[in-house]
C-alpha positions in Angstrom: 61.8 202.3 148.2 58.3 201.3 147.1 56.1 199.1 149.3 56.5 196.3 146.7 60.3 196.6 146.9 60.1 196.6 150.7 58.0 193.4 150.8 60.5 191.7 148.4 63.3 192.8 150.8 61.5 191.2 153.7 61.0 188.0 151.8 64.7 187.8 150.9 65.5 188.1 154.6 62.9 185.5 155.5 64.1 183.0 152.9 67.9 183.4 153.2 68.2 184.4 156.9 70.5 187.3 156.0 70.4 190.0 158.6 68.9 193.4 157.7 70.3 196.8 158.9 67.0 198.2 160.0 65.9 201.7 160.9 62.7 203.2 162.6 59.7 202.4 160.4 56.9 205.1 160.2 53.5 203.8 160.9 52.1 204.7 157.5 54.9 202.8 155.7 54.3 199.8 158.0 50.6 199.8 157.1 51.2 200.1 153.4 53.8 197.3 153.5 51.5 194.9 155.5 48.6 195.6 153.2 50.7 194.6 150.2 52.1 191.5 152.1 48.5 190.5 153.0 47.5 190.6 149.4 50.4 188.4 148.5 49.7 186.0 151.4 53.2 186.6 152.9 52.2 188.7 155.9 53.4 186.1 158.4 56.8 186.0 156.8 57.1 189.8 156.8 55.9 190.0 160.4 58.5 187.4 161.4 61.3 189.5 159.9 60.1 192.7 161.5 59.8 191.0 164.9 63.4 189.6 164.7 65.5 192.0 166.9 68.7 191.2 165.0 67.2 193.0 162.0 66.9 196.2 163.9 63.6 197.5 162.5 62.0 199.8 165.0 58.1 199.9 165.0 55.6 202.0 166.9 54.0 200.3 169.9 50.7 199.6 168.0 52.5 198.4 164.8 54.7 196.1 167.0 51.6 194.6 168.6 50.0 194.2 165.1 53.0 192.4 163.8 53.2 190.2 166.9 49.5 189.3 166.6 49.8 188.6 162.8 52.6 186.2 163.3 51.0 184.4 166.2 47.7 184.0 164.5 49.6 182.5 161.5 51.5 180.2 163.8 48.4 179.0 165.6 46.7 178.3 162.3 49.6 176.3 161.0 49.5 174.1 164.1 45.8 173.4 163.5 46.4 172.5 159.9 49.4 170.4 160.7 47.3 168.5 163.2 44.6 167.8 160.6 47.2 166.7 158.1 48.5 164.2 160.6 45.0 163.0 161.3 44.4 162.4 157.5 47.7 160.5 157.1 46.9 158.3 160.1 43.4 157.6 158.8 44.4 156.7 155.3 47.4 154.7 156.4 45.3 152.6 158.7 43.3 151.5 155.7 46.4 151.0 153.5 45.2 153.7 151.1 47.9 155.1 148.8 47.9 158.9 148.5 50.2 161.9 148.1 49.9 165.3 149.8 50.8 168.4 147.7 51.9 171.9 148.5 50.9 173.6 151.7 52.2 172.1 154.9 54.5 169.7 153.1 56.4 172.8 151.8 56.0 175.1 154.9 58.0 172.6 156.9 61.0 173.4 154.7 60.9 177.1 155.4 63.4 178.6 157.9 60.4 179.4 160.0 57.6 176.9 159.1 55.0 178.7 161.2 55.4 182.0 159.3 54.0 180.7 156.1 50.3 181.5 155.4 48.5 178.2 155.5 45.6 177.2 153.3 43.8 174.0 152.7 45.2 170.5 152.5 45.4 169.1 149.0 46.0 165.4 148.4 46.0 163.1 145.4 44.9 159.5 144.9 44.6 157.3 141.8 41.2 156.0 140.8 41.1 152.9 142.9 42.4 154.6 146.1 40.2 157.6 145.5 37.0 155.6 145.9 38.3 153.8 149.0 39.4 157.1 150.6 36.1 158.8 149.7 34.2 156.0 151.6 36.6 155.9 154.6 36.7 159.6 155.1 32.9 160.1 154.8 32.1 157.2 157.3 34.9 158.0 159.8 34.8 161.8 159.8 31.1 162.2 158.9 31.8 164.8 156.2 29.8 166.0 153.2 31.6 166.4 149.9 31.3 169.3 147.5 32.4 168.8 143.9 35.0 171.4 142.9 35.4 173.0 139.5 38.9 171.6 138.9 38.3 167.9 139.3 38.3 167.4 143.0 36.1 166.8 146.0 36.2 169.3 148.9 35.2 168.8 152.5 35.7 170.5 155.9 37.0 168.8 159.0 37.7 170.7 162.3 37.7 174.1 160.5 40.3 172.9 157.9 39.4 172.7 154.2 40.5 169.6 152.3 40.7 169.1 148.6 40.8 165.5 147.4 42.1 165.2 143.8 41.7 162.5 141.3 43.2 164.7 138.5 45.6 167.4 139.4 45.7 169.8 136.4 43.8 170.0 133.1 45.5 171.3 129.9 44.0 172.4 126.6 46.7 170.5 124.7 46.1 166.8 124.6 49.8 166.0 124.2 50.7 168.2 127.2 47.9 166.5 129.2 49.2 163.1 128.2 52.8 164.0 129.2 51.7 165.5 132.5 49.4 162.5 133.4 52.2 160.1 132.6 54.6 162.1 134.8 52.2 161.9 137.7 51.4 158.2 137.1 55.1 157.2 137.1 56.1 159.4 140.0 57.5 157.4 143.0 56.4 158.4 146.5 58.8 160.2 148.8 58.3 160.9 152.5 58.8 164.2 154.3 58.8 164.6 158.1 56.5 167.2 159.3 56.9 167.6 163.1 56.7 164.0 164.3 55.2 162.2 161.4 56.0 161.2 157.8 53.9 162.6 155.0 53.9 161.0 151.5 54.8 163.5 148.7 55.8 163.2 145.0 59.4 162.5 144.1 61.5 165.7 144.1 61.4 166.5 140.4 57.7 166.0 140.1 57.0 167.9 143.3 58.9 170.9 141.9 57.2 170.8 138.5 53.7 170.4 140.0 54.3 173.3 142.4 55.5 175.4 139.5 52.6 174.4 137.2 50.1 175.2 140.0 51.7 178.7 140.2 51.8 179.2 136.5 48.2 178.0 135.9 46.9 180.5 138.4 49.2 183.3 137.1 48.3 182.9 133.5 44.6 182.7 134.2 43.9 185.4 136.8 47.0 186.1 138.8 48.9 184.6 141.7 50.7 185.9 144.9 54.3 185.8 146.1 53.6 183.0 148.5 53.6 180.6 145.5 57.0 182.0 144.4 58.3 181.5 147.9 57.2 177.8 147.8 59.0 177.1 144.6 62.1 179.0 146.0 62.1 176.7 149.1 61.7 173.5 147.2 64.5 174.3 144.8 66.7 175.2 147.7 66.0 172.2 149.8 65.3 169.2 147.6 67.9 166.8 146.4 66.6 166.6 142.8 68.1 165.3 139.6 68.6 168.4 137.4 68.7 166.4 134.1 65.5 164.6 134.9 63.8 167.9 135.9 64.8 169.5 132.6 63.6 166.5 130.6 60.2 166.5 132.3 59.8 170.2 131.7 60.7 169.8 128.0 58.2 167.0 127.6 55.4 169.3 128.7 56.8 172.3 126.9 57.1 174.5 130.0 60.9 175.1 129.9 60.7 178.8 129.0 58.0 179.5 131.5 60.1 177.8 134.3 63.1 179.8 133.3 61.1 183.1 133.4 59.8 182.3 136.9 63.4 181.4 137.8 64.6 184.8 136.8 62.2 186.3 139.4 63.5 184.0 142.1 67.1 184.8 141.3 66.9 188.6 140.6 64.2 189.6 143.0 64.3 187.0 145.8 68.0 186.3 146.0 67.9 182.6 145.0 71.4 181.3 144.4 71.8 181.1 140.6 74.3 178.3 140.9 71.5 176.2 142.5 69.1 176.8 139.7 68.9 174.0 137.1 69.4 176.4 134.1 71.9 179.2 133.4 69.7 182.1 132.5 70.3 184.8 129.9 68.7 188.1 128.8 65.8 186.3 127.0 64.7 184.6 130.2 64.3 188.0 131.8 62.3 189.7 129.1 58.9 189.0 130.8 60.1 189.5 134.3 58.7 193.0 134.9 55.3 192.0 133.3 55.2 189.0 135.6 55.8 191.1 138.7 53.3 193.7 137.6 50.6 191.1 137.4 51.6 189.5 140.7 51.5 192.8 142.6 48.3 194.0 140.9 46.3 190.8 141.2 47.7 189.3 144.4 46.9 185.9 145.9 44.9 183.8 143.3 43.9 187.0 141.4 41.6 188.3 144.1 42.6 192.0 143.7 42.7 194.7 141.0 39.2 193.8 139.7 36.2 195.8 138.8 33.8 192.9 139.5 33.7 190.5 142.4 34.4 186.9 141.8 31.6 185.1 140.0 29.3 188.2 140.5 27.8 187.9 137.0 28.4 188.5 133.3 30.6 191.5 134.0 33.0 189.3 136.0 33.2 186.7 133.3 33.9 189.2 130.5 36.5 190.9 132.7 38.2 187.5 133.4 38.1 186.5 129.7 39.8 189.8 128.8 42.5 189.2 131.4 43.1 185.6 130.2 43.4 186.6 126.6 45.8 189.4 127.4 48.0 186.9 129.4 47.9 184.2 126.8 49.1 186.5 124.1 51.6 188.3 126.3 53.3 185.1 127.5 52.6 183.0 124.5 56.3 182.2 123.8 56.8 180.8 127.4 54.5 177.8 126.9 53.6 177.9 123.2 52.1 174.4 122.8 49.6 174.9 125.6 48.8 178.6 124.8 48.2 177.7 121.2 45.8 175.0 122.2 44.0 177.4 124.6 43.6 180.1 121.9 42.3 177.6 119.4 39.7 176.4 121.9 38.7 179.9 123.1 35.7 180.4 120.8 34.1 177.2 122.2 34.9 178.3 125.8 33.3 181.7 125.2 30.2 180.0 123.8 29.9 177.7 126.8 30.3 180.7 129.2 27.6 182.7 127.5 25.1 179.9 126.8 
C-alpha cells in the first residue's frame, strides 16, 4: 500500500466511521503518511483515526505522542476559529447586516469529528449595500486594517484569525457563465446552520454545494488543491437535504456538470461516498479523468503549494511555471467545463501580456 492509498483509507474511516482492522505501524511508514496528510491538509483527520483504539493501529511511543499533539493542536485551533466566527455573527447581527458564511467552520460542524478538520480563515459574503455597512462596522468596532485581496475581497486579522470579506465570490472568463453564477448567488435564499451554540447564515443547500465544488475546481484547474476540499464536498453531499433536480439544473446553467461528475467519481471510488446518494448515476466516461485528477491532487497538495520548482510569487520563473501548469490543466480537462475553458484559452494571450508587461 502506498502512502497515498493509506491516507485515502484513513479518510474513508474518518468520513464513514467504519472500523479498521489495524496492525502495528512502523515509524517510517507513519512519518511518510503524516507528511502526505499534512500536504493535503487532512492530518487532523488521519491523527484522529490513528488515535481511535477501536481501529487497532499500534504506533510507537513517539509517533503516538505526535499524533496526539497533531489532533489536539487542530482541535484547539478550531475552537479559536469557531469563537471568532460567533463574534462576527453577533457583531453583524447586532447591526442588522445581511451576510452569509461560506466553507470552513460551517462545513466542519457536519464532520463526524468537527475538531479534526484543518481550519483556515473565515470567508463571508455580502451584497454591495451590506458590504459597505459591514466594512464600516468591523473597522470601527474591531479596529482592524483591511488588505485588498487578489480575488475581489478584503482581508483582515482579528485575534489571530484571518477573515476574508467577499463582495464577489468567483470570477469566470466566460461572460455567460459569470452571469449565471452571479444570478445563482443573488437568488439564493439564506439557510441557518447551528455551530456549537449559535446559528450561522449559509447559502441554501444546492448553492452551498455548487459554490464549495466550484471553489475546489477553480483551485484544482489553476494550480492544484488538497484532499480537504474533497472531504468538504463529501460531507455536504452526505448531510444536506438538497433538491437533486435543482442542483442539476444549476450545474447545467453554468456548464460544470461533467466536472462535477468527474469529482464525484473520486468521492465514490476513492472515498467511499454512497453512489445512491450522489445526484448522478456515473458511467465510464465520468471516470476517464479520475487518475489525472488524483495525480495532480497528490503532487500539488493544498492550494498547489507543493511540487514546484519556484516559490510562490518568487519572480518571472514562478509565473512561467504557473502558466505552463494552467495551460496543461485547461487542455487536459477541457471537456469537463468546455464553455469556461474555451473562454480562458481565448483570453490567454491577453493574460500573458498583462503578466509580462
